[in-house]
N, C-alpha and C positions, 0 to 999 in steps of 0.2 A: 427541521433537523431530525436525524435518526435518533430515536430513543431506545438505546440498547437495553434499558431496564426491562423492556418487553423483549425478552431474549430471543434471538434468532431460532426459528424452528427448523429442524432438519428436513430437507426436501428429499423425496425419493430419488435414488440414483446419484446422491452426492458422491464425489469421487473418492473421498477418504471417509469411511464410515466411522461412527462412534463420536469422537470429539468435535468433528468439523460440521458446520452448518452453512447453508446459504443465507447471507444477509439480504441479498437481492439476487434473484436468478439471472445468470448471463443469457445472452441471445444464443450462444453455443458454448460447449465446453468439451474437451477430451482430456483424458488422463493417460499418461505415459506408462511404460512397463514398470516403473518404480513408484513408490508412494509419494515421492517428492517431485513428480513431474506433472505439469498441468498447463493446459492452454485455455484461456478465457477470452471470449468475444463479447465486448460491450455493444449494445445496440445504440441507435441514434439518440443523442442527448443524454446518455448515461453520465451521471456525475453525483458528487456530494459536495455542495457548495451553498453558502448562505450569505448573500449580500442583499439586504432589503432594498426594494425599489430598483435593483439592478439585475440580479439573478439569484433565484432560490430553487435548487434542485435537490431532491432527496430520492435518488434512484441509482444507487451504486451497486453493480454486480460484484459481489465479494464473497469469498469463501473464508469464514472466520471460525475461531474456537475461543473458548474462555480461558483466561490465565488468572491464577490466584497467586499473588505475591510476585517475587522477582522472576524475570524471564528474559530470554532473547529469542527473536524470530528472524530468520534470514532466508533469502532466496536470490538466485541469479535471475534477473528480469530482462527480457528482450521484447521490445515492442515490434511486432512483425509488419503491420500495415498502417502505421501512424503517419498519414499524409497531411493532416490538418493540425493547426495550432491547438494545443491542449490535449491532443490524443496522448494517452499515457497508460502505463501499468506500474504497479508498485505495492507497497505495504500500507495497511491502515490500522490504526489503533482507535478504539472507541470506548466511551463510557455512556452512561445515561445522559450526561451533560454536554458531550461534545466529541470531537474526533480530530485526529491529525493524520494526514497522508504524507508519505515520502514517495516520490514518483521518478521514473524515467520518462520525461515529457518532451514533446515537440514544442519548440519556442516560436515566437512570432517571426523570427528570421529564418525559420526552417531548420535550424540546428537542434541539438539535443542537450538537455541539462538535467541536473538533479533539482527537483522543485519540491518544496514542502508547503503544505496548506493546513493551517490550524483553524478549526471552526469551533469557537468557544463562547457563544454560539455563532458569532459572525466570522466570516472567513478572512484570514490574514495570510497572504501568500508571500513566499520568498523564493527567488531563483538562486540556486547555489551554483557550483562550478559547472562549466560546460563539459560535455562528454564527447568522445571521438565518434560515437555512433549511438544507435538506439538501444544500448545495453549497459547494464551495470549490476553488481551485487549489492543488494540493500539489506540493512539490518536495523531493527528497532530493539531496544533493550530497556528494561526497567530495573531500577535499584531503589528500593524505598519509595519515596514520592517523586523521584526524578526519572524522567524518560529521556531517551536520546535516540536520534536517527543518524545513521552512518552509511557510508557507501565505499566501494572500491571498484576500480575499473579492471579490465582484463590485464593480467600481469604482463608487463613488458620489461620492467626492471625490478629488483628486489623491493624498492620503495613503493612501487605501484601496488604491491600486495598488502600493504597496510590499510587498515580501516581509516577513513577520513571523516572527520566530524561534519555533519550537515546542520543539526539543530538539536537543542535541548528544550524540554518543555515539561509542564505539569498538566494534569487533567483533573478537573473537579470531579467529585463523586467517583474516585478511582477504586472503590471497593470491589466493583464488578467490572473487569476489563475484558474486552474482546479484541482480538487482533487477527489479521490474515492478509490475503492477497486480493487485488482487484484490477479491473481494467475500466477505462472510461473513454467516452467519445462525446464530450460536451457539445462540440460544434460540427460533428461529422456523422456520417451514416453508420459507421462501425469502427471498432479498433480491437485488435487482437493482441494479447500479451501472453508470452510463454514464461513459465516459471520452472526452473530446474534447481535441484538441491534444496527444496523447501524443507526446512528443519526448525525445530525449537528445542529449548533447553531451559530448565529452572535456574541455571547459573547465569547471572547477568554479565555483560561485558563491562568490566570495571574501569578500564582506562579508555575514556571517550575522547581524548584530545586528538 
């Protein structure tokens, strides 16, 4: 498991200087013209998953920053070349004791869904609602000791613009919390995720239903 108590160290050339650090360096990355645009490419086998005697991988290319107290973090995520099951891009929240990912992920049937993985320390997966394609807006928020992951799809009707609940969770040892964006390619050679509108706020999203 990733122990974030050994805090991520900034890597030279990180796309957003100052607060942001590479937890694990990507195979490739490019930053867009605004500070909220980023493309990350995960190399072969990249993942953060812990299932003893089945699969244990601690090599997640992620750009993260530390959050103290309540917060929200959101981004529009598009998986650009996810051709294999479990190819994904999304948001990750970590403490020294564990992590939670919320992803836009390729399913075993070849479709797309919102998937959450809580590794505390062993990984517990849940597949949420299906998506019309490899894209969604994702959000994680913390209020007190409670965290939540939410999503919304491209707006087609007024109701589609509302945040939809995916998962609520707590994290042990949450005095030091890191969160950010990632791409993964557990079973493929590579996977690229594009993040647009990446932003954060110290104001949590209070209505998570």
